[in-house]
C-alpha positions as a Markdown table, in Angstrom:
| # | Residue | x | y | z |
|---|---|---|---|---|
| 1 | Met | 25.4 | 100.5 | -83.5 |
| 2 | Ile | 28.5 | 98.8 | -84.4 |
| 3 | Gly | 28.8 | 96.7 | -80.7 |
| 4 | Lys | 26.2 | 95.4 | -78.6 |
| 5 | Arg | 27.4 | 94.0 | -75.3 |
| 6 | Leu | 26.1 | 91.9 | -72.6 |
| 7 | Ser | 28.1 | 91.4 | -69.3 |
| 8 | Ala | 28.7 | 87.9 | -67.9 |
| 9 | Ala | 27.7 | 86.7 | -64.4 |
| 10 | Lys | 30.7 | 87.4 | -61.8 |
| 11 | Ser | 31.7 | 85.0 | -59.1 |
| 12 | Ser | 31.7 | 86.2 | -55.5 |
| 13 | Lys | 35.0 | 85.1 | -55.0 |
| 14 | Ala | 36.5 | 88.2 | -56.7 |
| 15 | Glu | 38.1 | 89.7 | -53.6 |
| 16 | Ala | 38.7 | 93.0 | -55.2 |
| 17 | Pro | 36.2 | 94.2 | -57.6 |
| 18 | Val | 37.3 | 97.8 | -59.4 |
| 19 | Ala | 35.8 | 99.2 | -62.4 |
| 20 | Thr | 38.0 | 98.6 | -65.7 |
| 21 | Thr | 40.8 | 101.3 | -66.1 |
| 22 | Thr | 43.5 | 99.9 | -67.5 |
| 23 | Gly | 42.2 | 97.8 | -70.6 |
| 24 | Pro | 42.0 | 93.9 | -71.2 |
| 25 | Lys | 44.4 | 91.7 | -70.3 |
| 26 | His | 43.2 | 88.5 | -72.0 |
| 27 | Val | 40.5 | 89.3 | -74.9 |
| 28 | Ala | 39.2 | 86.2 | -76.7 |
| 29 | Ile | 37.3 | 86.2 | -80.5 |
| 30 | Ile | 34.9 | 84.5 | -82.1 |
| 31 | Met | 35.7 | 85.1 | -85.8 |
| 32 | Asp | 32.8 | 84.7 | -87.3 |
| 33 | Gly | 31.0 | 86.0 | -90.9 |
| 34 | Asn | 33.8 | 84.5 | -93.4 |
| 35 | Gly | 31.1 | 82.6 | -95.4 |
| 36 | Arg | 28.5 | 85.7 | -95.5 |
| 37 | Trp | 31.4 | 88.2 | -96.2 |
| 38 | Ala | 32.1 | 85.8 | -99.0 |
| 39 | Gln | 28.7 | 85.0 | -100.3 |
| 40 | Lys | 28.1 | 89.3 | -100.1 |
| 41 | Lys | 31.0 | 89.4 | -102.6 |
| 42 | Gly | 29.4 | 87.0 | -105.0 |
| 43 | Lys | 32.4 | 84.5 | -103.9 |
| 44 | Ile | 32.1 | 80.7 | -102.5 |
| 45 | Arg | 32.3 | 80.4 | -98.2 |
| 46 | Thr | 36.0 | 79.2 | -98.4 |
| 47 | Phe | 36.9 | 82.8 | -100.2 |
| 48 | Gly | 36.1 | 84.3 | -96.7 |
| 49 | His | 38.4 | 82.1 | -94.4 |
| 50 | Lys | 41.2 | 83.1 | -96.4 |
| 51 | Ala | 40.2 | 86.7 | -96.3 |
| 52 | Gly | 40.1 | 86.3 | -92.9 |
| 53 | Val | 43.6 | 85.6 | -92.1 |
| 54 | Glu | 44.8 | 89.3 | -92.7 |
| 55 | Ser | 42.3 | 90.3 | -89.9 |
| 56 | Val | 44.6 | 87.2 | -87.8 |
| 57 | Arg | 47.5 | 89.5 | -88.8 |
| 58 | Ala | 45.7 | 92.7 | -87.5 |
| 59 | Val | 44.3 | 91.5 | -83.9 |
| 60 | Val | 48.0 | 90.0 | -83.3 |
| 61 | Arg | 49.4 | 93.6 | -83.9 |
| 62 | Phe | 46.7 | 95.2 | -82.1 |
| 63 | Ala | 47.3 | 92.9 | -79.2 |
| 64 | Arg | 51.1 | 93.7 | -79.0 |
| 65 | Gln | 50.8 | 97.5 | -79.4 |
| 66 | Asn | 48.1 | 97.7 | -76.4 |
| 67 | Gly | 49.4 | 95.3 | -74.0 |
| 68 | Ile | 47.3 | 92.7 | -73.9 |
| 69 | Glu | 49.2 | 89.8 | -73.2 |
| 70 | Ser | 47.0 | 87.0 | -74.1 |
| 71 | Leu | 45.1 | 86.4 | -77.1 |
| 72 | Thr | 42.8 | 83.5 | -77.8 |
| 73 | Leu | 40.8 | 82.8 | -81.2 |
| 74 | Phe | 38.1 | 80.5 | -82.1 |
| 75 | Ala | 39.6 | 79.1 | -85.2 |
| 76 | Phe | 37.8 | 75.4 | -85.6 |
| 77 | Ser | 35.1 | 74.3 | -83.4 |
| 78 | Ser | 35.0 | 70.5 | -82.5 |
| 79 | Glu | 30.9 | 71.1 | -84.3 |
| 80 | Asn | 33.0 | 72.2 | -87.3 |
| 81 | Trp | 33.5 | 69.0 | -88.9 |
| 82 | Lys | 29.7 | 68.7 | -89.4 |
| 83 | Arg | 30.4 | 71.4 | -92.2 |
| 84 | Pro | 30.1 | 70.3 | -95.8 |
| 85 | Glu | 33.5 | 68.1 | -96.5 |
| 86 | Glu | 35.3 | 70.4 | -98.8 |
| 87 | Glu | 34.9 | 73.7 | -96.6 |
| 88 | Val | 36.8 | 71.5 | -93.8 |
| 89 | Ser | 39.3 | 70.0 | -96.2 |
| 90 | Val | 40.3 | 74.0 | -97.2 |
| 91 | Leu | 40.3 | 75.0 | -93.2 |
| 92 | Met | 42.7 | 72.5 | -92.8 |
| 93 | Asp | 44.7 | 73.5 | -95.6 |
| 94 | Leu | 44.3 | 76.8 | -94.3 |
| 95 | Phe | 45.5 | 75.8 | -90.9 |
| 96 | Asn | 48.6 | 74.3 | -92.7 |
| 97 | Leu | 49.2 | 77.3 | -95.1 |
| 98 | Val | 49.1 | 79.6 | -91.9 |
| 99 | Leu | 51.4 | 77.6 | -89.7 |
| 100 | Asn | 54.0 | 77.7 | -92.4 |
| 101 | Ser | 54.1 | 81.1 | -93.3 |
| 102 | Glu | 53.2 | 82.8 | -90.0 |
| 103 | Ala | 55.2 | 80.8 | -87.4 |
| 104 | Lys | 58.5 | 82.5 | -87.9 |
| 105 | Arg | 56.9 | 86.2 | -88.2 |
| 106 | Leu | 55.3 | 85.4 | -84.9 |
| 107 | His | 58.5 | 84.0 | -83.4 |
| 108 | Lys | 60.4 | 87.3 | -84.7 |
| 109 | Asn | 57.8 | 89.6 | -83.2 |
| 110 | Gly | 58.2 | 87.8 | -79.7 |
| 111 | Val | 55.0 | 86.0 | -79.7 |
| 112 | Arg | 54.1 | 82.7 | -77.9 |
| 113 | Leu | 51.7 | 80.1 | -80.2 |
| 114 | Gln | 49.9 | 77.7 | -78.1 |
| 115 | Val | 46.9 | 75.6 | -79.5 |
| 116 | Ile | 44.3 | 74.3 | -77.1 |
| 117 | Gly | 41.7 | 71.8 | -78.2 |
| 118 | Asp | 41.5 | 68.2 | -79.0 |
| 119 | Val | 44.5 | 68.5 | -81.7 |
| 120 | Glu | 45.5 | 64.9 | -82.2 |
| 121 | Ala | 42.0 | 64.5 | -84.4 |
| 122 | Phe | 43.9 | 66.3 | -87.0 |
| 123 | Asp | 46.4 | 65.0 | -89.5 |
| 124 | Ala | 49.7 | 63.8 | -87.9 |
| 125 | Lys | 51.9 | 66.1 | -90.1 |
| 126 | Leu | 49.6 | 69.1 | -89.2 |
| 127 | Val | 49.7 | 67.8 | -85.2 |
| 128 | Glu | 53.7 | 67.7 | -86.3 |
| 129 | Lys | 53.5 | 71.3 | -87.4 |
| 130 | Ile | 51.4 | 72.5 | -84.5 |
| 131 | Arg | 54.2 | 71.1 | -82.0 |
| 132 | Lys | 57.2 | 72.4 | -84.0 |
| 133 | Ala | 55.7 | 76.0 | -84.1 |
| 134 | Glu | 55.0 | 75.8 | -80.3 |
| 135 | Asp | 58.1 | 74.8 | -79.4 |
| 136 | Met | 60.2 | 77.4 | -81.3 |
| 137 | Thr | 57.9 | 80.5 | -79.6 |
| 138 | Lys | 57.7 | 78.7 | -76.1 |
| 139 | Asp | 59.7 | 81.6 | -74.6 |
| 140 | Asn | 58.8 | 84.4 | -76.3 |
| 141 | Lys | 56.9 | 87.1 | -73.8 |
| 142 | Asp | 55.3 | 89.9 | -76.0 |
| 143 | Leu | 52.0 | 88.0 | -76.3 |
| 144 | Val | 50.3 | 84.4 | -75.9 |
| 145 | Leu | 48.7 | 84.0 | -79.1 |
| 146 | Asn | 46.0 | 81.0 | -78.4 |
| 147 | Ile | 44.9 | 79.2 | -81.2 |
| 148 | Ala | 41.5 | 77.2 | -80.2 |
| 149 | Ala | 41.1 | 74.3 | -82.6 |
| 150 | Asn | 39.0 | 71.1 | -82.9 |
| 151 | Tyr | 38.0 | 73.0 | -79.4 |
| 152 | Gly | 34.5 | 73.1 | -77.3 |
| 153 | Gly | 34.0 | 74.5 | -73.8 |
| 154 | Arg | 32.2 | 71.5 | -72.7 |
| 155 | Trp | 35.2 | 69.2 | -74.0 |
| 156 | Asp | 37.3 | 71.6 | -72.0 |
| 157 | Ile | 35.5 | 70.9 | -68.6 |
| 158 | Val | 35.0 | 67.4 | -69.5 |
| 159 | Asn | 38.6 | 67.0 | -70.3 |
| 160 | Ala | 39.8 | 68.8 | -67.1 |
| 161 | Ala | 37.0 | 66.8 | -64.7 |
| 162 | Lys | 38.8 | 63.4 | -66.1 |
| 163 | Gln | 42.0 | 65.0 | -64.9 |
| 164 | Leu | 40.6 | 65.0 | -61.8 |
| 165 | Ala | 39.2 | 61.7 | -61.7 |
| 166 | Ser | 42.1 | 60.4 | -62.8 |
| 167 | Gln | 43.9 | 61.8 | -59.4 |
| 168 | Val | 41.4 | 60.9 | -57.1 |
| 169 | Lys | 41.3 | 57.1 | -58.9 |
| 170 | Ser | 45.4 | 57.2 | -58.0 |
| 171 | Gly | 45.1 | 58.4 | -54.7 |
| 172 | Glu | 46.8 | 61.6 | -55.7 |
| 173 | Leu | 43.6 | 63.8 | -54.6 |
| 174 | Asp | 41.1 | 63.5 | -52.5 |
| 175 | Val | 37.5 | 63.9 | -53.6 |
| 176 | Gln | 37.0 | 66.8 | -51.0 |
| 177 | Asp | 40.0 | 69.0 | -52.5 |
| 178 | Ile | 38.0 | 69.3 | -55.8 |
| 179 | Thr | 37.7 | 72.8 | -56.0 |
| 180 | Glu | 37.1 | 75.6 | -58.7 |
| 181 | Asp | 40.5 | 75.9 | -58.1 |
| 182 | Ala | 41.6 | 72.4 | -58.6 |
| 183 | Leu | 39.3 | 71.9 | -61.9 |
| 184 | Asn | 40.7 | 75.4 | -63.6 |
| 185 | Ala | 44.5 | 74.3 | -62.8 |
| 186 | His | 43.4 | 71.7 | -65.8 |
| 187 | Ile | 41.5 | 73.9 | -67.9 |
| 188 | Ser | 43.3 | 74.6 | -71.4 |
| 189 | Thr | 44.1 | 78.3 | -70.5 |
| 190 | Ala | 44.9 | 77.9 | -67.2 |
| 191 | Asn | 48.8 | 79.2 | -67.6 |
| 192 | Leu | 46.9 | 82.3 | -68.9 |
| 193 | Pro | 45.3 | 85.5 | -67.1 |
| 194 | Glu | 41.7 | 85.0 | -66.3 |
| 195 | Leu | 39.3 | 86.1 | -69.5 |
| 196 | Asp | 38.3 | 89.7 | -69.6 |
| 197 | Leu | 36.6 | 90.3 | -72.9 |
| 198 | Leu | 35.1 | 88.1 | -75.0 |
| 199 | Ile | 34.3 | 89.3 | -78.6 |
| 200 | Arg | 32.3 | 88.2 | -81.4 |
| 201 | Thr | 31.8 | 89.2 | -84.9 |
| 202 | Gly | 29.4 | 88.8 | -87.3 |
| 203 | Gly | 26.2 | 90.0 | -85.7 |
| 204 | Glu | 25.4 | 86.4 | -83.6 |
| 205 | His | 24.9 | 87.1 | -79.9 |
| 206 | Arg | 25.8 | 83.7 | -78.8 |
| 207 | Ile | 28.9 | 82.0 | -77.6 |
| 208 | Ser | 28.5 | 79.0 | -79.3 |
| 209 | Asn | 30.2 | 76.7 | -76.9 |
| 210 | Phe | 33.8 | 78.7 | -76.7 |
| 211 | Leu | 35.5 | 78.8 | -73.6 |
| 212 | Leu | 32.2 | 78.1 | -71.4 |
| 213 | Trp | 34.5 | 78.0 | -68.2 |
| 214 | Gln | 36.6 | 80.9 | -68.7 |
| 215 | Cys | 33.7 | 83.3 | -69.8 |
| 216 | Ala | 32.1 | 83.3 | -66.0 |
| 217 | Tyr | 34.0 | 86.3 | -65.4 |
| 218 | Ala | 34.2 | 88.1 | -69.1 |
| 219 | Glu | 32.7 | 90.7 | -70.4 |
| 220 | Leu | 30.8 | 90.2 | -73.8 |
| 221 | Tyr | 31.0 | 92.6 | -76.3 |
| 222 | Phe | 29.1 | 91.5 | -80.0 |
| 223 | Thr | 30.1 | 93.4 | -83.2 |
| 224 | Asp | 27.7 | 93.0 | -86.1 |
| 225 | Val | 31.2 | 93.6 | -88.7 |
| 226 | Leu | 31.8 | 90.7 | -90.3 |
| 227 | Trp | 35.6 | 89.0 | -89.7 |
| 228 | Pro | 37.6 | 89.9 | -92.6 |
| 229 | Asp | 35.9 | 93.8 | -92.3 |
| 230 | Phe | 37.1 | 93.2 | -88.4 |
| 231 | Asn | 40.4 | 95.3 | -88.1 |
| 232 | Glu | 42.6 | 97.7 | -85.5 |
| 233 | Asp | 39.8 | 100.1 | -85.1 |
| 234 | Val | 36.9 | 97.9 | -84.7 |
| 235 | Phe | 38.9 | 96.1 | -81.7 |
| 236 | Gln | 39.9 | 99.5 | -80.2 |
| 237 | Leu | 35.9 | 99.9 | -80.1 |
| 238 | Ala | 35.4 | 96.8 | -78.2 |
| 239 | Val | 38.1 | 97.6 | -76.0 |
| 240 | Asn | 36.7 | 101.3 | -75.4 |
| 241 | Asp | 33.7 | 100.0 | -74.6 |
| 242 | Tyr | 35.4 | 97.1 | -71.9 |
| 243 | Asn | 36.9 | 100.2 | -70.5 |
| 244 | Val | 34.1 | 102.3 | -69.7 |
| 245 | Arg | 32.3 | 99.4 | -67.6 |
| 246 | Gln | 32.0 | 98.8 | -64.2 |
| 247 | Arg | 32.8 | 95.3 | -63.3 |
| 248 | Arg | 31.0 | 94.3 | -60.2 |
| 249 | Phe | 31.7 | 90.8 | -59.9 |
| 250 | Gly | 28.3 | 90.1 | -57.9 |
| 251 | Leu | 28.7 | 93.3 | -55.9 |
| 252 | Thr | 26.2 | 96.2 | -56.0 |
| 253 | Gly | 27.5 | 99.5 | -58.0 |
| 254 | Glu | 28.0 | 101.2 | -54.3 |
| 255 | Gln | 30.3 | 98.4 | -53.3 |
| 256 | Val | 32.9 | 98.2 | -56.1 |
| 257 | Val | 33.2 | 102.2 | -56.1 |
| 258 | Thr | 33.8 | 101.8 | -52.5 |
| 259 | Ala | 36.1 | 99.2 | -53.1 |
| 260 | Asp | 38.2 | 101.3 | -55.6 |
| 261 | Gly | 38.7 | 104.1 | -53.3 |
């Protein structure tokens, strides 16, 4: 079985929960399995990271063609700094290369690029390339492509909390006004649709500190396919699985059917 699924808990705040029929608007992917893919071929782990770039192109293409408004890809976590120095160096070089080769392609195809995470920890030249690519594509409307780099879900929540604390300290905000919506406004994906579907490749069944806040309302889909083998056909299987789920948002199935009717 290619995919296994686990639905995330839903909030009772949702006003009109309905079964999914129109497809996801915001999809996130944990791109796992590059190293194992390379090892199976007798190559070093970094060979898999380079091969995975074509899968990125494939999912961006699929998203544009299938009405997905936002695609968030987990490229480099805040924990990935702990990996072997050589592998981290290759990942940074690959990030630089992809920015150089892909930014204009994304712009030509109407894709807006955003990089979320603590990017200031990167080399100054890489940060400059990121900002230039974001600025070049900022007015594009066909798809928002979010690359999560030096990103962690806990970091995202703490960062939002710090911003709220700063507003309280300055007198701009009262403590009683700190709500889910107030914190959500400072989360890194605040300008995007709610996360509908989280996909993880590579056979692992965990979310690895990715989009923790955003996953509260998301459907989860796990596939054994390693990232370099993930293509439009596998993406379609995940979307098909999503499309037949009943999204209950804490209600019973009968309540959802009644609301939908």
